[in-house]
C-alpha positions as semicolon CSV with decimal commas, in nm:
position;residue;x (nm);y (nm);z (nm)
1;X;10,587;1,158;-6,376
2;X;10,477;1,009;-6,700
3;X;10,671;0,952;-7,010
4;X;10,600;1,111;-7,348
5;X;10,450;0,779;-7,471
6;X;10,204;0,748;-7,164
7;X;10,113;1,110;-7,212
8;X;10,051;1,048;-7,577
9;X;9,863;0,736;-7,528
10;X;9,631;0,922;-7,250
11;X;9,577;1,205;-7,488
12;X;9,448;0,993;-7,740
13;X;9,253;0,796;-7,505
14;X;9,070;1,103;-7,364
15;X;8,996;1,243;-7,704
16;X;8,834;0,892;-7,790
17;X;8,634;0,914;-7,474
18;X;8,512;1,271;-7,560
19;X;8,408;1,161;-7,893
20;X;8,211;0,880;-7,752
21;X;8,059;1,117;-7,508
22;X;7,934;1,327;-7,821
23;X;7,782;1,007;-7,982
24;X;7,592;0,947;-7,655
25;X;7,396;1,259;-7,716
26;X;7,251;1,121;-8,031
27;X;6,893;1,008;-7,909
28;X;6,852;0,759;-8,198
29;X;7,101;0,525;-8,055
30;X;6,970;0,179;-7,946
31;X;6,994;0,048;-7,584
32;X;7,273;-0,190;-7,725
33;X;7,482;0,096;-7,895
34;X;7,437;0,303;-7,565
35;X;7,565;0,014;-7,365
36;X;7,848;-0,027;-7,602
37;X;7,944;0,323;-7,568
38;X;7,929;0,336;-7,202
39;X;8,127;0,017;-7,162
40;X;8,406;0,193;-7,381
41;X;8,390;0,493;-7,154
42;X;8,438;0,282;-6,864
43;X;8,736;0,108;-7,001
44;X;8,895;0,438;-7,122
45;X;8,863;0,581;-6,778
46;X;9,002;0,281;-6,604
47;X;9,298;0,311;-6,835
48;X;9,334;0,697;-6,727
49;X;9,299;0,626;-6,366
50;X;9,563;0,342;-6,368
51;X;9,810;0,578;-6,501
52;X;9,713;0,884;-6,289
53;X;9,536;1,102;-6,550
54;X;9,188;1,263;-6,506
55;X;8,882;1,067;-6,589
56;X;8,643;1,191;-6,882
57;X;8,302;1,266;-6,743
58;X;8,020;1,309;-6,988
59;X;7,796;1,596;-6,901
60;X;7,513;1,486;-7,137
61;X;7,475;1,143;-6,969
62;X;7,227;1,113;-6,688
63;X;7,410;0,988;-6,357
64;X;7,181;0,667;-6,350
65;X;7,337;0,562;-6,683
66;X;7,686;0,600;-6,588
């Protein structure tokens, strides 16, 4: 069982990850910007994994870029 604080932080991290998923659909992003967003998503998912929450998967990101 998670504490309220952990759940609140996980909710925030999940919403930030989803926001970055939406940003990744922008085709005008440079490779550097895309890489930064993918790195943030990886860090967010590592945090969520550590505390037993579901990962955020971006449906708009091809599998080879994940």
